[in-house]
C-alpha positions as CSV (number, residue, x, y, z in Angstrom):
1,M,0.0,0.0,0.0
2,N,1.5,3.3,-1.0
3,H,1.3,6.7,0.7
4,E,-1.5,7.9,-1.6
5,Q,-3.7,4.8,-0.8
6,I,-3.1,5.3,2.9
7,A,-4.1,9.0,2.7
8,T,-7.2,8.1,0.7
9,I,-8.3,5.4,3.3
10,S,-7.6,7.8,6.2
11,N,-10.0,10.4,4.7
12,R,-13.0,7.9,4.5
13,P,-15.8,8.3,7.0
14,K,-15.6,6.1,10.2
15,A,-18.4,5.0,12.4
16,L,-18.0,5.9,16.1
17,A,-19.7,4.3,19.1
18,T,-23.3,3.6,18.5
19,A,-26.2,2.6,20.8
20,I,-29.0,0.4,19.5
21,G,-32.6,0.5,20.6
22,S,-34.8,-2.6,20.8
23,R,-35.7,-4.5,17.6
24,D,-38.9,-2.5,17.4
25,T,-37.4,0.9,17.6
26,L,-35.1,3.1,15.6
27,L,-31.4,2.9,16.0
28,Q,-31.0,5.4,18.9
29,T,-27.7,7.0,17.9
30,M,-25.4,6.9,14.8
31,S,-22.1,8.9,14.9
32,F,-19.7,9.3,12.1
33,D,-16.2,10.9,12.0
34,C,-15.4,12.5,8.7
35,P,-11.7,13.5,8.6
36,S,-12.1,15.6,5.4
37,F,-15.8,16.4,5.3
38,S,-17.6,16.4,2.0
39,V,-21.3,17.0,1.2
40,M,-23.4,16.9,-2.0
41,M,-27.0,17.3,-2.8
42,E,-29.1,14.9,-4.9
43,D,-32.4,15.7,-6.6
44,E,-32.5,19.1,-4.9
45,V,-33.6,17.6,-1.6
46,L,-31.3,14.8,-0.4
47,I,-28.2,15.8,1.5
48,V,-25.4,13.2,1.2
49,P,-22.6,13.6,3.7
50,G,-19.2,11.9,3.6
51,S,-15.5,12.3,3.8
52,G,-12.9,12.7,1.2
53,N,-15.6,12.4,-1.5
54,Y,-16.7,9.0,-0.1
55,P,-20.3,8.8,1.1
56,I,-21.2,7.2,4.4
57,F,-22.0,3.6,3.3
58,S,-24.4,1.3,5.1
59,T,-21.5,-1.0,5.8
60,L,-20.4,1.4,8.5
61,V,-23.4,0.3,10.5
62,P,-22.9,-3.5,10.3
63,H,-24.8,-4.4,13.5
64,V,-28.1,-3.2,11.9
65,S,-29.6,-6.2,10.1
66,D,-32.4,-4.2,8.5
67,L,-31.6,-0.6,7.4
68,D,-35.2,0.3,8.0
69,D,-34.2,0.2,11.7
70,A,-31.9,3.1,11.0
71,T,-34.3,5.2,8.9
72,G,-36.6,7.8,10.2
73,E,-36.7,11.0,12.3
74,Y,-33.4,12.1,13.9
75,F,-31.7,15.2,15.3
76,L,-28.5,15.9,13.4
77,R,-25.7,17.5,15.4
78,A,-22.7,18.5,13.2
79,S,-19.6,19.6,15.0
80,T,-16.2,20.8,13.8
81,E,-13.2,22.3,15.6
82,G,-15.0,22.0,18.9
83,S,-18.0,24.0,17.7
84,T,-21.5,22.8,17.0
85,I,-22.6,23.9,13.5
86,C,-26.1,22.7,13.7
87,K,-28.6,20.7,15.8
88,L,-31.6,20.2,13.6
89,P,-34.3,17.6,12.9
90,V,-33.7,15.6,9.7
91,T,-35.2,12.5,8.1
92,V,-32.5,9.8,7.6
93,L,-32.7,7.3,4.8
94,W,-30.4,5.0,2.9
95,A,-30.2,5.9,-0.8
96,T,-29.0,3.7,-3.6
97,D,-27.0,4.5,-6.7
98,D,-26.5,2.0,-9.6
99,L,-22.8,2.9,-9.7
100,L,-22.2,2.2,-6.0
101,P,-21.9,-1.2,-4.3
102,D,-23.8,-0.3,-1.1
103,R,-26.6,1.9,0.1
104,L,-25.4,5.3,1.4
105,L,-26.6,7.6,4.1
106,A,-28.7,10.6,3.0
107,F,-31.0,12.9,4.8
108,I,-33.7,15.4,4.2
109,A,-33.4,18.6,6.2
110,Y,-36.2,21.0,7.1
111,E,-33.9,24.0,7.3
112,P,-33.4,25.3,3.7
113,K,-29.9,26.7,4.4
114,L,-28.5,23.6,6.0
115,F,-26.7,22.4,2.8
116,E,-25.2,25.8,2.3
117,T,-24.0,25.9,5.9
118,L,-22.5,22.4,5.7
119,S,-20.8,23.2,2.4
120,M,-18.8,26.0,4.1
121,H,-17.0,23.3,6.1
122,R,-15.9,21.0,3.3
123,G,-12.4,19.6,3.9
124,K,-12.5,20.1,7.7
125,A,-12.7,17.3,10.3
126,M,-16.4,16.9,11.0
127,S,-18.4,14.8,13.5
128,L,-22.0,13.9,12.6
129,T,-24.3,12.5,15.2
130,F,-27.8,11.4,14.5
131,T,-30.0,10.9,17.6
132,A,-33.5,9.4,17.3
133,S,-36.1,11.9,18.0
């Protein structure tokens, strides 16, 4: 593995500690560490976060047997450099793309300026925490 491959891997999103609810409830918390935050918008409504231009794939939440258990209403807390950028309600879903091997995290925000706000922090280390509402 060369230096460029190692740098690419280190920029990918990582799952942090998570807490799971019962089988009949939403996943209670999902946290992701994005060393080089990236964000894009699909279909003018879905916000797709990631790191180093890699989306957050469903494989980062392997203990969830059914992704429907990790879909629904959450509060998103985005933090960078020790500051909270936002704490807002969002709807989390797992999108598909014919060109990608796994489903990827996406969310719908009710704050119209959220994408613009997140975009200002591209390339920075970002922590995203989704807590079931």
